[in-house]
C-alpha positions as CSV (number, residue, x, y, z in Angstrom):
1,M,123.6,-76.7,-148.5
2,K,121.8,-75.0,-151.7
3,K,120.9,-71.3,-151.4
4,G,117.2,-72.0,-152.0
5,K,117.1,-74.6,-149.3
6,K,118.8,-72.1,-147.0
7,I,116.2,-69.5,-147.7
8,S,113.5,-71.8,-146.9
9,L,115.0,-72.8,-143.6
10,I,115.6,-69.1,-142.5
11,A,111.9,-68.3,-143.7
12,A,110.3,-71.1,-141.8
13,A,112.4,-70.1,-138.7
14,V,111.3,-66.5,-138.6
15,L,107.8,-67.5,-139.1
16,I,108.0,-70.1,-136.1
17,L,109.8,-67.0,-134.0
18,A,107.1,-64.4,-135.0
19,G,104.4,-67.0,-134.3
20,G,105.8,-67.4,-130.6
21,V,105.9,-63.8,-130.2
22,V,102.1,-63.4,-131.4
23,S,101.0,-66.2,-129.1
24,G,103.3,-64.9,-126.1
25,T,101.8,-61.5,-126.7
26,A,98.1,-62.7,-127.0
27,Y,98.7,-65.0,-123.9
28,A,100.2,-61.8,-121.9
29,L,97.2,-59.6,-122.9
30,S,94.8,-62.1,-122.0
31,G,95.9,-61.7,-118.3
32,F,97.8,-65.2,-118.7
33,D,94.4,-66.9,-118.4
34,I,94.9,-69.8,-120.7
35,T,90.9,-70.6,-120.8
36,K,90.3,-67.6,-122.6
37,F,91.5,-69.1,-125.9
38,N,88.7,-71.8,-125.3
39,S,86.8,-72.4,-128.4
40,I,84.3,-74.0,-125.5
41,Q,82.4,-72.1,-123.4
42,Y,81.9,-73.3,-119.9
43,S,79.5,-72.0,-117.1
44,E,79.0,-72.8,-113.8
45,K,76.1,-75.2,-112.7
46,E,75.3,-75.9,-109.0
47,Y,73.1,-78.8,-107.6
48,E,71.5,-78.5,-104.2
49,F,69.3,-81.5,-102.4
50,T,68.8,-83.0,-99.4
51,A,69.1,-87.1,-99.1
52,D,70.3,-89.9,-97.6
53,I,73.5,-91.3,-99.2
54,E,75.6,-94.3,-98.7
55,D,77.7,-94.1,-101.8
56,I,79.3,-91.5,-104.1
57,R,80.2,-92.1,-108.0
58,I,82.2,-89.6,-109.9
59,E,83.2,-90.0,-113.4
60,T,84.9,-87.2,-115.1
61,V,87.9,-86.3,-117.4
62,E,89.4,-82.9,-117.3
63,C,88.3,-81.1,-114.1
64,D,89.9,-81.5,-110.7
65,V,87.6,-83.3,-108.1
66,Q,87.3,-81.7,-104.5
67,L,85.2,-83.5,-101.7
68,V,84.6,-80.9,-99.1
69,T,82.2,-80.6,-96.0
70,S,78.9,-78.7,-96.4
71,E,78.1,-76.4,-93.6
72,D,74.3,-76.2,-94.1
73,G,73.3,-79.6,-94.0
74,K,72.6,-80.0,-97.9
75,Y,74.5,-81.5,-100.6
76,H,76.0,-79.3,-103.1
77,V,77.6,-80.1,-106.5
78,K,79.4,-77.5,-108.4
79,V,80.5,-78.4,-112.0
80,Y,81.4,-76.4,-115.2
81,D,79.5,-77.2,-118.2
82,S,79.1,-76.7,-121.8
83,D,76.1,-77.2,-124.4
84,D,77.6,-80.5,-125.5
85,I,80.1,-81.3,-122.4
86,Y,77.9,-81.6,-119.4
87,H,77.6,-83.5,-116.0
88,K,74.9,-85.5,-115.1
89,V,74.3,-85.4,-111.5
90,S,71.7,-87.7,-109.9
91,Y,70.6,-89.7,-106.7
92,E,68.7,-93.0,-106.6
93,N,68.8,-95.7,-103.9
94,G,71.3,-94.1,-101.7
95,V,73.8,-93.4,-104.5
96,L,75.1,-89.9,-105.5
97,E,76.3,-90.0,-109.2
98,I,78.0,-87.3,-111.2
99,I,78.9,-88.6,-114.8
100,R,80.4,-86.4,-117.4
101,Y,79.1,-86.7,-120.9
102,D,80.2,-85.5,-124.1
103,D,77.6,-85.3,-127.0
104,R,80.0,-83.5,-129.4
105,K,80.6,-84.7,-133.1
106,W,83.8,-86.4,-133.7
107,W,85.5,-83.1,-135.8
108,E,84.1,-81.1,-132.8
109,S,86.5,-82.8,-130.7
110,M,89.4,-80.9,-131.9
111,D,88.3,-77.6,-130.7
112,I,90.5,-75.8,-128.1
113,D,89.6,-77.0,-124.5
114,F,91.6,-75.9,-121.3
115,F,90.4,-76.1,-117.7
116,S,91.7,-74.3,-114.8
117,E,92.1,-74.8,-111.4
118,E,89.3,-72.5,-110.5
119,M,87.1,-74.9,-112.8
120,A,87.3,-77.7,-110.1
121,M,84.3,-79.9,-109.5
122,T,83.4,-79.3,-105.8
123,V,81.3,-81.8,-104.0
124,A,79.9,-80.7,-100.8
125,V,78.5,-83.1,-98.2
126,P,76.9,-82.7,-94.9
127,Q,77.9,-86.0,-93.5
128,N,81.4,-87.7,-93.3
129,E,80.7,-91.4,-93.4
130,F,79.7,-93.4,-96.5
131,E,79.8,-97.1,-97.6
132,K,81.7,-96.5,-100.6
133,I,83.4,-93.8,-103.0
134,Y,84.6,-94.4,-106.4
135,A,86.2,-91.5,-108.4
136,E,87.8,-91.5,-111.6
137,S,89.3,-88.8,-113.9
138,V,91.8,-88.6,-116.8
139,S,93.7,-85.5,-116.3
140,G,92.2,-84.1,-113.2
141,D,93.5,-84.2,-109.4
142,I,91.3,-85.8,-107.0
143,E,91.5,-84.6,-103.4
144,I,89.9,-86.4,-100.6
145,G,90.2,-85.3,-97.0
146,S,90.8,-86.6,-93.4
147,E,87.4,-85.7,-92.3
148,F,85.7,-88.6,-94.4
149,S,85.3,-92.2,-93.7
150,F,84.5,-95.0,-96.2
151,G,84.0,-98.5,-96.0
152,S,85.8,-98.6,-99.5
153,A,87.2,-96.2,-101.3
154,E,88.5,-96.6,-105.1
155,I,90.4,-93.8,-107.0
156,E,91.5,-93.8,-110.8
157,T,93.5,-91.0,-112.7
158,T,95.5,-91.3,-115.7
159,S,97.9,-88.3,-115.3
160,G,95.9,-86.4,-112.5
161,D,97.4,-86.5,-109.0
162,V,95.7,-88.4,-106.1
163,D,95.6,-87.0,-102.4
164,F,93.7,-89.1,-99.9
165,S,93.6,-88.7,-96.4
166,G,90.4,-89.9,-95.2
167,E,89.5,-93.4,-93.8
168,A,89.0,-96.8,-95.9
169,Q,88.1,-99.2,-93.3
170,E,87.8,-102.2,-95.7
171,K,89.9,-101.5,-98.7
172,L,91.6,-98.5,-100.4
173,E,92.4,-99.1,-104.2
174,V,94.3,-96.0,-105.9
175,S,95.7,-96.3,-109.3
176,T,97.4,-93.5,-111.7
177,V,99.3,-93.9,-114.9
178,S,101.8,-90.8,-114.3
179,G,100.0,-89.0,-111.6
180,D,101.4,-89.0,-108.1
181,I,99.7,-90.5,-105.2
182,T,99.8,-89.3,-101.5
183,I,98.3,-91.2,-99.0
184,S,98.3,-89.9,-95.4
185,G,96.5,-91.2,-92.0
186,V,94.9,-93.8,-93.5
187,N,93.8,-97.3,-91.5
188,T,92.6,-99.7,-93.6
189,K,92.4,-103.5,-93.9
190,K,93.6,-103.6,-97.6
191,A,95.5,-101.1,-99.6
192,F,96.1,-101.6,-103.3
193,I,98.1,-99.0,-105.0
194,E,99.2,-98.9,-108.4
195,T,101.2,-96.4,-110.9
196,T,103.5,-96.5,-113.8
197,S,105.5,-93.5,-113.4
198,G,104.1,-91.3,-110.7
199,E,105.4,-91.0,-107.3
200,V,103.7,-92.9,-104.1
201,K,104.2,-91.3,-101.0
202,L,102.7,-93.0,-98.0
203,K,102.8,-91.0,-94.5
204,S,101.0,-92.8,-91.3
205,V,99.5,-95.5,-93.4
206,I,98.3,-98.4,-91.1
207,A,97.2,-101.3,-93.2
208,D,96.8,-105.3,-92.9
209,K,97.9,-106.1,-96.3
210,A,99.5,-103.4,-98.7
211,E,100.1,-104.1,-102.2
212,I,102.0,-101.3,-104.0
213,T,103.4,-101.5,-107.5
214,S,105.2,-99.1,-109.7
215,V,107.5,-99.2,-112.7
216,S,109.7,-96.0,-112.5
217,G,108.1,-94.1,-109.9
218,D,109.8,-93.9,-106.6
219,I,107.9,-95.4,-103.4
220,T,108.3,-93.4,-100.0
221,F,107.2,-94.4,-96.8
222,D,106.8,-92.4,-93.8
223,G,105.9,-93.8,-90.4
224,C,103.9,-96.7,-91.9
225,D,103.0,-100.3,-90.5
226,G,101.3,-103.2,-91.0
227,K,101.2,-107.1,-91.1
228,E,102.3,-107.3,-94.5
229,F,103.7,-104.9,-97.4
230,N,104.3,-106.4,-100.9
231,V,106.0,-104.0,-103.0
232,D,107.0,-104.4,-106.6
233,T,108.8,-101.9,-108.9
234,T,111.3,-101.9,-111.8
235,S,113.5,-98.8,-111.3
236,G,111.8,-96.8,-108.9
237,D,113.5,-96.6,-105.4
238,V,111.7,-97.9,-102.1
239,K,112.8,-95.7,-99.2
240,G,111.7,-94.2,-96.0
241,T,110.5,-95.3,-92.5
242,L,108.5,-98.1,-90.6
243,L,107.4,-97.9,-87.3
244,S,108.6,-101.4,-86.1
245,G,110.9,-104.0,-87.8
246,K,109.6,-106.7,-90.2
247,D,110.8,-110.0,-91.5
248,F,112.3,-108.5,-94.8
249,S,112.6,-110.4,-98.1
250,T,113.9,-108.6,-101.2
251,D,114.7,-109.6,-104.7
252,T,116.8,-107.1,-107.1
253,V,118.9,-107.4,-109.8
254,S,121.2,-104.2,-109.5
255,G,119.5,-102.1,-106.8
256,D,121.3,-101.3,-103.4
257,I,119.7,-102.8,-100.5
258,D,119.8,-101.4,-96.7
259,L,117.4,-102.6,-94.3
260,P,117.2,-102.4,-90.6
261,K,117.3,-105.8,-88.4
262,A,114.8,-108.1,-89.0
263,E,111.9,-108.5,-86.3
264,E,108.8,-110.8,-86.3
265,N,106.3,-107.8,-86.6
266,G,105.1,-108.9,-89.8
267,S,106.6,-109.1,-93.6
268,F,107.8,-106.8,-96.0
269,N,108.6,-108.0,-99.4
270,V,110.3,-106.1,-102.1
271,A,110.9,-106.9,-105.9
272,T,112.7,-104.6,-107.9
273,V,115.1,-104.5,-111.0
274,S,117.0,-101.6,-110.7
275,G,115.9,-99.4,-108.1
276,D,117.3,-99.3,-104.6
277,V,115.8,-100.2,-101.4
278,K,116.6,-98.2,-98.1
279,L,114.1,-98.4,-95.0
280,E,114.6,-97.5,-91.4
281,I,112.7,-97.9,-88.5
282,K,111.1,-94.6,-86.8
283,E,111.7,-94.2,-83.6
284,P,108.5,-93.1,-81.4
285,R,108.8,-89.3,-80.2
């Protein structure tokens, strides 16, 4: 290696190391609060109103979304907005809408922009039954607890995780790309679960029909049951426990198969390329 090139590489390494030290020191001095580096300044905004709501629609990007119970009989929506990035909260014809808007110019989109867990969107509602909920986020997590019941629920994220334990009497649809999906204690007629690399965990889920699709993420059942399960994965494993035996059907290329004795209590169909399949019957306690 030529001497001049060697000197350039050493100088570059020193600059990178120095930059890392400076950045680390600045991060420590900020109290390890990454949001202090934001070039966008957010402030908390809260909306309060009383109404009869049937549907909830949420469209956001970075922030987590939490649906909680209101204690005072009113609706409370808490968001964090800036001058150019904001949520419009509206109510019309029985629908509560919370939609995120971004009015920045294209060159302003390169601003440093970090969201913290403390900057979650909180939607506090005084009722626990709704006809429908639609919630969409890109990188934020979405959490809906067991105290809520819906006719249908549709949840979408890209990299955010989804944690759903409410009721979805008619239909539940959950889709992510890399985010994990956890669904527990749900009774529904139809469930459609889709992910690419995120893991899917189903606990005490009872569904007349469940369609579950993954590419590389594992799919885990814990005490689930229903009339028809259709599971499709490429390299993800399918494992866990069911409450009763099924008429099992499997299609795999190189994955290992370990299934309990077949019974006529519904169907369980698994298609995989390299993922393993191991299921057991969970004995009642």
